C-alpha positions as CSV (number, residue, x, y, z in Angstrom):
1,X,-49.3,-88.7,41.8
2,X,-51.2,-89.5,38.7
3,X,-48.5,-88.1,36.4
4,X,-45.9,-90.1,38.3
5,X,-47.8,-93.3,37.8
6,X,-48.2,-92.6,34.1
7,X,-44.5,-91.9,33.7
8,X,-43.6,-95.1,35.5
9,X,-46.0,-97.0,33.2
10,X,-44.4,-95.5,30.1
11,X,-40.9,-96.3,31.4
12,X,-41.9,-99.9,31.9
13,X,-43.3,-100.1,28.4
14,X,-40.2,-98.5,27.0
15,X,-38.0,-101.1,28.7
16,X,-40.2,-103.9,27.6
17,X,-40.2,-102.8,24.0
18,X,-36.5,-102.4,24.0
19,X,-36.1,-105.9,25.5
20,X,-38.2,-107.4,22.7
21,X,-36.2,-105.5,20.1
22,X,-32.8,-106.6,21.5
23,X,-32.0,-103.3,23.2
24,X,-33.1,-100.8,20.7
25,X,-36.1,-98.5,20.1
26,X,-37.2,-95.9,17.5
27,X,-38.2,-92.4,17.9
28,X,-41.6,-93.2,16.4
29,X,-42.2,-95.9,19.0
30,X,-41.2,-93.5,21.8
31,X,-43.8,-91.0,20.6
32,X,-46.4,-93.8,20.4
33,X,-45.7,-94.6,24.0
34,X,-46.5,-91.1,25.0
35,X,-43.1,-89.5,25.2
36,X,-42.7,-86.1,23.5
37,X,-39.7,-84.7,21.6
38,X,-38.4,-83.0,24.7
39,X,-38.5,-86.2,26.7
40,X,-36.5,-88.0,24.0
41,X,-33.9,-85.2,23.9
42,X,-33.7,-85.4,27.7
43,X,-33.1,-89.1,27.6
44,X,-30.3,-88.6,25.1
45,X,-28.6,-86.0,27.2
46,X,-28.8,-88.1,30.3
47,X,-27.5,-91.2,28.6
48,X,-30.8,-93.1,28.8
49,X,-30.8,-93.3,25.0
50,X,-27.8,-93.6,22.6
51,X,-28.3,-92.6,19.0
52,X,-27.4,-95.5,16.5
53,X,-29.2,-94.3,13.4
54,X,-31.3,-91.2,12.7
55,X,-34.4,-91.8,14.9
56,X,-33.1,-95.1,16.4
57,X,-31.6,-95.5,19.8
58,X,-29.9,-98.1,22.0
59,X,-31.5,-98.1,25.5
60,X,-29.2,-97.8,28.4
61,X,-25.9,-98.4,26.7
62,X,-24.3,-98.7,23.3
63,X,-23.1,-102.3,23.6
64,X,-25.3,-104.4,21.3
65,X,-25.1,-107.9,20.1
66,X,-25.6,-108.9,16.4
67,X,-29.4,-109.0,16.8
68,X,-29.4,-105.6,18.3
69,X,-27.6,-104.2,15.4
70,X,-29.9,-106.0,12.9
71,X,-33.0,-104.7,14.8
72,X,-31.6,-101.2,14.8
73,X,-31.0,-101.3,11.1
74,X,-34.5,-102.4,10.2
75,X,-36.0,-99.8,12.5
76,X,-34.0,-97.1,10.7
77,X,-35.8,-97.8,7.4
78,X,-39.5,-98.1,7.5
79,X,-40.9,-101.5,6.4
80,X,-37.5,-102.9,5.6
81,X,-36.2,-106.4,6.0
82,X,-32.7,-107.8,6.4
83,X,-31.6,-108.9,3.0
84,X,-28.8,-109.8,0.6
85,X,-25.4,-110.6,2.1
86,X,-26.5,-109.3,5.5
87,X,-29.3,-111.9,5.4
88,X,-26.8,-114.6,4.4
89,X,-24.8,-113.9,7.5
90,X,-28.0,-113.9,9.6
91,X,-28.8,-117.4,8.3
92,X,-25.2,-118.4,9.0
93,X,-24.6,-119.2,5.4
94,X,-21.7,-116.8,4.6
95,X,-19.7,-114.3,6.8
96,X,-20.4,-110.6,6.1
97,X,-18.8,-107.7,7.9
98,X,-20.0,-104.8,5.8
99,X,-22.7,-102.2,6.4
100,X,-26.3,-103.6,7.0
101,X,-28.1,-104.4,3.8
102,X,-31.8,-103.9,3.8
103,X,-34.6,-104.6,1.2
104,X,-37.7,-102.4,0.8
105,X,-40.6,-103.2,-1.3
106,X,-42.3,-100.6,-3.5
107,X,-41.6,-98.1,-6.3
108,X,-41.4,-95.0,-4.0
109,X,-37.9,-93.9,-3.2
110,X,-36.3,-93.9,0.2
111,X,-33.9,-91.4,1.4
112,X,-30.3,-92.6,1.9
113,X,-29.6,-93.6,5.4
114,X,-26.0,-93.3,6.8
115,X,-24.6,-96.6,7.9
116,X,-27.1,-98.8,6.0
117,X,-27.5,-99.9,2.4
118,X,-31.0,-100.0,1.1
119,X,-32.1,-101.8,-2.1
120,X,-35.6,-101.2,-3.4
121,X,-37.5,-104.0,-5.2
122,X,-40.8,-103.7,-7.0
123,X,-42.3,-106.7,-5.3
124,X,-41.3,-108.9,-2.4
125,X,-43.7,-111.7,-1.8
126,X,-44.8,-112.4,1.8
127,X,-43.6,-116.0,1.4
128,X,-40.1,-114.7,0.8
129,X,-39.9,-113.0,4.2
130,X,-39.6,-114.7,7.6
131,X,-38.6,-113.6,11.1
132,X,-35.8,-114.7,13.3
133,X,-35.9,-113.5,16.9
134,X,-38.6,-111.0,15.8
135,X,-36.3,-109.5,13.1
136,X,-37.7,-109.5,9.6
137,X,-35.3,-111.2,7.1
138,X,-35.6,-112.8,3.7
139,X,-36.0,-116.6,3.7
140,X,-33.1,-118.9,3.0
141,X,-34.4,-119.5,-0.5
142,X,-34.8,-115.8,-1.3
143,X,-31.5,-115.0,0.3
144,X,-29.7,-117.5,-2.0
145,X,-31.5,-116.0,-5.0
146,X,-30.5,-112.5,-4.0
147,X,-26.9,-113.4,-3.1
148,X,-26.4,-115.2,-6.3
149,X,-26.2,-111.8,-8.0
150,X,-23.3,-110.5,-6.0
151,X,-21.3,-113.4,-4.6
152,X,-20.7,-115.3,-7.8
153,X,-19.4,-118.8,-7.3
154,X,-19.8,-118.2,-3.6
155,X,-23.5,-119.1,-3.8
156,X,-22.5,-122.8,-4.2
157,X,-20.8,-122.7,-0.9
158,X,-23.9,-121.0,0.6
159,X,-26.0,-123.9,-0.7
160,X,-23.6,-126.4,0.8
161,X,-23.7,-124.6,4.1
162,X,-27.5,-124.5,4.0
163,X,-27.5,-128.2,3.5
164,X,-25.2,-128.7,6.4
165,X,-27.4,-126.6,8.6
166,X,-30.5,-128.6,7.3
167,X,-32.2,-125.4,6.2
168,X,-32.1,-126.0,2.5
169,X,-35.3,-126.9,0.6
170,X,-35.1,-127.1,-3.2
171,X,-38.9,-126.7,-3.5
172,X,-38.7,-123.4,-1.7
173,X,-35.9,-122.2,-3.9
174,X,-37.9,-123.0,-7.0
175,X,-40.9,-121.3,-5.6
176,X,-38.8,-118.2,-4.8
177,X,-37.5,-118.2,-8.4
178,X,-41.1,-118.5,-9.7
179,X,-42.2,-115.6,-7.6
180,X,-39.5,-113.3,-8.9
181,X,-39.6,-113.5,-12.8
182,X,-36.5,-112.0,-14.5
183,X,-34.5,-112.0,-11.3
184,X,-30.8,-111.7,-12.1
185,X,-29.9,-114.3,-9.6
186,X,-31.9,-117.1,-11.3
187,X,-29.3,-118.1,-13.8
188,X,-26.2,-118.3,-11.5
189,X,-28.3,-120.0,-8.7
190,X,-29.6,-122.7,-11.1
191,X,-26.1,-123.2,-12.5
192,X,-24.8,-123.8,-8.9
193,X,-27.6,-126.3,-8.2
194,X,-26.9,-128.1,-11.4
195,X,-23.2,-128.4,-10.6
196,X,-23.7,-129.5,-7.0
197,X,-26.7,-131.8,-7.5
198,X,-27.5,-132.9,-11.1
199,X,-30.5,-134.7,-9.8
200,X,-32.1,-131.4,-8.7
201,X,-33.2,-131.1,-12.4
202,X,-35.4,-134.1,-12.0
203,X,-39.0,-133.6,-11.2
204,X,-41.3,-136.0,-9.4
205,X,-42.9,-137.0,-12.7
206,X,-39.4,-137.7,-14.1
207,X,-38.8,-140.2,-11.2
208,X,-42.1,-141.8,-11.7
209,X,-41.6,-142.3,-15.5
210,X,-38.1,-143.7,-14.8
211,X,-39.5,-146.3,-12.4
212,X,-42.4,-147.2,-14.7
213,X,-40.1,-147.5,-17.6
214,X,-37.8,-149.9,-15.8
215,X,-40.7,-152.1,-14.7
216,X,-42.2,-152.3,-18.3
217,X,-38.8,-153.2,-19.8
218,X,-38.1,-155.8,-17.2
219,X,-41.5,-157.4,-17.4
220,X,-42.3,-156.5,-13.8
221,X,-45.8,-155.5,-12.6
222,X,-46.4,-151.8,-12.9
223,X,-46.9,-150.0,-9.6
224,X,-49.6,-147.6,-8.7
225,X,-48.0,-144.1,-8.4
226,X,-48.8,-141.7,-5.5
227,X,-51.1,-144.2,-3.8
228,X,-52.5,-143.7,-0.3
229,X,-51.5,-146.5,2.2
230,X,-52.3,-146.3,5.9
231,X,-52.9,-142.6,5.6
232,X,-49.7,-141.8,3.8
233,X,-49.0,-141.0,0.2
234,X,-46.3,-143.3,-1.2
235,X,-44.5,-142.9,-4.5
236,X,-45.1,-146.5,-5.7
237,X,-47.3,-149.4,-4.5
238,X,-47.2,-153.0,-5.8
239,X,-50.5,-154.1,-4.2
240,X,-50.0,-157.8,-4.9
241,X,-46.7,-158.0,-3.0
242,X,-47.6,-155.4,-0.3
243,X,-44.5,-153.6,-1.4
244,X,-43.9,-149.8,-1.3
245,X,-41.2,-148.1,-3.3
246,X,-40.0,-144.6,-2.4
247,X,-37.9,-142.5,-4.8
248,X,-35.5,-140.6,-2.5
249,X,-34.8,-137.6,-4.7
250,X,-32.7,-134.9,-3.2
251,X,-35.5,-132.4,-4.0
252,X,-38.1,-134.0,-1.9
253,X,-36.2,-135.6,1.0
254,X,-33.4,-133.2,1.9
255,X,-34.9,-131.3,4.8
256,X,-35.0,-132.4,8.5
257,X,-38.9,-132.4,8.4
258,X,-38.8,-134.7,5.4
259,X,-36.4,-137.0,7.1
260,X,-38.5,-137.2,10.2
261,X,-41.7,-137.7,8.1
262,X,-40.1,-140.6,6.1
263,X,-39.0,-142.4,9.3
264,X,-42.5,-142.1,10.7
265,X,-44.1,-143.4,7.5
266,X,-41.7,-146.3,7.2
267,X,-42.5,-147.5,10.8
268,X,-46.2,-147.2,10.2
269,X,-46.0,-149.2,6.9
270,X,-43.8,-151.9,8.4
271,X,-46.2,-152.4,11.3
272,X,-49.1,-152.6,8.8
273,X,-47.3,-155.4,7.0
274,X,-45.8,-153.5,4.1
275,X,-42.2,-153.7,3.0
276,X,-40.5,-150.5,1.9
277,X,-37.7,-150.2,-0.6
278,X,-36.0,-146.8,-1.1
279,X,-34.3,-145.9,-4.4
280,X,-32.2,-142.8,-5.2
281,X,-31.8,-140.8,-8.3
282,X,-28.3,-142.4,-8.7
283,X,-29.9,-145.9,-8.5
284,X,-32.5,-145.1,-11.2
285,X,-30.0,-143.2,-13.5
286,X,-26.8,-145.2,-13.2
287,X,-27.8,-148.6,-11.7
288,X,-31.1,-149.6,-13.3
289,X,-30.2,-153.3,-13.3
290,X,-29.7,-153.3,-9.6
291,X,-33.1,-151.7,-9.1
292,X,-34.8,-154.3,-11.3
293,X,-33.0,-157.1,-9.5
294,X,-34.1,-155.8,-6.1
295,X,-37.7,-155.3,-7.2
296,X,-37.8,-158.8,-8.7
297,X,-36.5,-160.4,-5.6
298,X,-38.9,-158.4,-3.3
299,X,-41.9,-159.1,-5.5
300,X,-41.1,-162.9,-5.6
301,X,-40.6,-163.2,-1.9
């Protein structure tokens, strides 16, 4: 009676673990649950388990969705994450129908695994790894950096797709580049960014200097940069006119979170009696006279 209850408990844990892992489980996990090698072999003979990779099984049947295949691939190589073009497809940035591509951190070699491609890197920062549906995968930023090595001009289309899906963040891309010195993807990725969005080369300080320079040349009051107003940090504040200026650079305002944050801030400032003018990189670079005219009008109102 006791053994039967224990077996039922293990079976329940097996089913639950497989459910969490999109229908797959590893031999090591089965052993951790209390099944021995004979039990695993018996499950295989009876069709309870179906071998996908060495030591990795589908539970109940072989029909797996994309996440099941991704989960099985990472289980087949210890401490691996979905990477490279396989990660690009996972993030819906670029189709990929080849064998799973995995990344493993460390100098120690890994035995070749049939049905998967493993790339070893000396260091993979924790900030460059995320999880989607409990499957470890490189972040969008790191995926773009890695894919830039192998897809050539295709990385520009991946950037565009990431923008369309509202998952692109230039700050994160730059941070990923900084965390991977001498990465071969840096040059082609930066080239693609420069071609798609020349303003991406501007830093926050560049935008501030451009605005201050315009005000000085036009004889307008100089704003306070990065001032706190109503609990929000604003790019520019003209205190006398209760006027706030925001430099909408592609770098700092491209994500969905930034869009929502900007709307919330604008409402709060408006209700507190401040007016908000937003200027883009194109305004400052190509239409400075228009910026000056708008500021002069707002400050004199």
